[in-house]
C-alpha positions as CSV (number, residue, x, y, z in Angstrom):
1,M,0.0,-40.0,-50.6
2,A,-3.6,-39.1,-49.7
3,L,-3.1,-38.7,-46.0
4,K,-0.3,-37.0,-46.5
5,N,-2.4,-34.1,-48.4
6,L,-5.6,-34.8,-45.8
7,I,-2.2,-34.2,-42.9
8,A,-1.8,-31.6,-44.5
9,K,-4.6,-29.6,-45.4
10,V,-5.9,-30.4,-41.6
11,K,-3.1,-28.7,-40.1
12,G,-2.8,-25.6,-42.2
13,F,0.1,-26.0,-43.4
14,E,2.4,-28.2,-46.4
15,V,4.4,-30.9,-45.7
16,P,7.9,-30.3,-46.6
17,T,9.6,-32.4,-49.8
18,S,12.6,-32.1,-49.4
19,I,15.0,-32.2,-45.7
20,S,16.6,-28.7,-46.8
21,E,12.5,-27.4,-46.3
22,A,12.5,-29.2,-43.3
23,K,15.3,-27.3,-41.9
24,G,14.6,-24.3,-43.1
25,L,11.0,-25.2,-40.9
26,I,12.9,-26.4,-37.7
27,K,15.3,-23.6,-38.3
28,L,18.4,-25.4,-37.2
29,K,21.7,-23.5,-37.6
30,M,25.0,-24.3,-37.1
31,P,27.1,-23.3,-34.3
32,W,29.1,-21.2,-36.0
33,Q,26.1,-19.3,-37.4
34,I,24.8,-18.3,-34.8
35,T,25.5,-15.1,-32.9
36,G,24.9,-12.8,-29.8
37,P,24.2,-13.4,-26.5
38,C,23.3,-17.3,-27.1
39,S,26.1,-18.2,-28.8
40,D,27.9,-18.3,-25.8
41,P,28.8,-22.3,-24.2
42,E,27.3,-21.1,-20.7
43,Y,24.4,-19.1,-22.3
44,E,21.5,-20.3,-20.0
45,N,17.8,-19.5,-21.4
46,A,16.3,-16.8,-19.6
47,V,12.6,-18.6,-19.1
48,P,12.0,-20.3,-16.0
49,N,11.5,-24.3,-16.2
50,A,7.7,-24.4,-14.9
51,L,8.4,-26.9,-11.8
52,D,11.3,-24.3,-11.3
53,Y,8.9,-21.5,-10.7
54,R,6.3,-23.3,-8.9
55,Q,6.7,-26.8,-7.3
56,F,3.4,-27.4,-6.2
57,S,0.3,-25.3,-6.7
58,P,-1.1,-23.3,-3.7
59,A,-4.1,-25.6,-2.6
60,S,-2.4,-29.3,-2.8
61,A,0.5,-28.8,-0.6
62,P,2.7,-31.7,0.3
63,V,2.9,-30.3,4.1
64,R,-0.1,-29.8,6.0
65,V,0.4,-26.0,7.4
66,Y,1.3,-25.5,10.5
67,V,-1.3,-22.9,12.5
68,P,0.7,-21.7,15.9
69,S,-1.2,-21.5,19.2
70,S,-0.4,-21.2,22.3
71,E,-1.4,-20.5,26.3
72,P,-2.9,-17.0,26.2
73,E,-0.6,-16.2,29.6
74,W,2.9,-16.6,27.4
75,V,1.7,-14.5,24.2
76,F,2.8,-10.9,24.5
77,D,0.2,-8.8,24.8
78,I,0.4,-5.9,21.7
79,K,-2.1,-3.3,22.1
80,Y,-2.4,-0.5,19.3
81,F,-3.1,2.7,20.6
82,P,-3.9,5.6,18.6
83,R,-1.6,8.5,18.6
84,D,-3.6,11.0,18.2
85,Y,-4.8,11.1,21.9
86,K,-6.8,15.0,22.1
87,R,-9.5,13.4,19.4
88,N,-10.1,9.8,22.1
89,F,-11.4,11.7,25.3
90,K,-15.5,11.9,24.4
91,D,-16.2,14.7,27.2
92,R,-14.6,17.3,26.4
93,K,-16.8,20.5,27.3
94,R,-17.1,22.9,24.2
95,V,-19.5,26.5,25.4
96,V,-20.7,28.3,22.5
97,L,-21.0,32.1,23.1
98,N,-22.0,34.4,21.2
99,K,-20.7,37.7,20.6
100,S,-22.0,40.0,22.5
101,Q,-21.2,37.3,25.3
102,L,-17.3,36.9,23.7
103,E,-17.0,40.6,24.3
104,E,-18.4,40.5,27.7
105,A,-15.5,37.9,28.2
106,R,-12.9,40.3,26.3
107,Q,-14.0,43.4,28.8
108,E,-13.1,41.2,32.1
109,R,-9.9,39.7,30.7
110,K,-9.0,43.0,29.6
111,E,-9.3,44.9,33.1
112,K,-8.1,41.6,35.3
113,E,-4.6,41.5,32.5
114,F,-2.3,44.4,31.6
115,F,0.4,43.9,28.6
116,F,1.9,47.1,28.1
117,D,0.9,51.1,27.6
118,G,-1.4,51.5,24.2
119,G,-0.2,47.0,23.8
120,N,-3.2,44.8,23.2
121,V,-3.7,41.6,25.4
122,F,-6.3,40.2,22.9
123,P,-5.6,39.5,19.2
124,S,-8.1,41.5,16.7
125,S,-10.6,38.5,15.5
126,Y,-13.7,38.5,13.1
127,V,-16.2,37.6,15.2
128,I,-19.7,37.2,13.6
129,K,-21.8,35.4,15.2
130,T,-20.8,32.6,17.8
131,E,-17.3,31.3,18.9
132,I,-16.2,28.0,20.4
133,Q,-14.5,27.5,23.4
134,E,-12.9,24.0,24.5
135,D,-12.3,23.0,27.3
136,D,-8.6,22.5,27.2
137,K,-7.8,21.6,31.3
138,L,-6.8,17.6,30.2
139,P,-3.4,16.3,30.9
140,G,-1.0,18.5,28.6
141,N,-4.1,20.0,27.1
142,G,-4.9,16.8,25.4
143,Y,-1.6,15.4,24.1
144,E,-0.2,13.5,26.4
């Protein structure tokens, strides 16, 4: 009896003295008292078993991992090219024009080209100091 009391104090709960108290702790119910989806005879618990979830730990695989290797001549060579070819050209020539040089270039173009009477060949732009012209003599203006 002293041993029972000692175990009860250590575990933090009182030992049941009657059978009904023991059944209350275990929570056994008769089959006709169970309600809900778990009362169906085909009901399976949704929580998987530990061995069903992971049969072995990743560090201790039962089979040695196969690392494929082959001769370089037989491997298909996949090259990944960037899609923006315009930015791939490093030797693109850039010319910086001052406002006065830009006005001279516009005058030269105006003399050479004719649009229509009273029309303007060049769009009106608001140039404060400089303009940068890029060399677009790349294949397809840099988009090929």
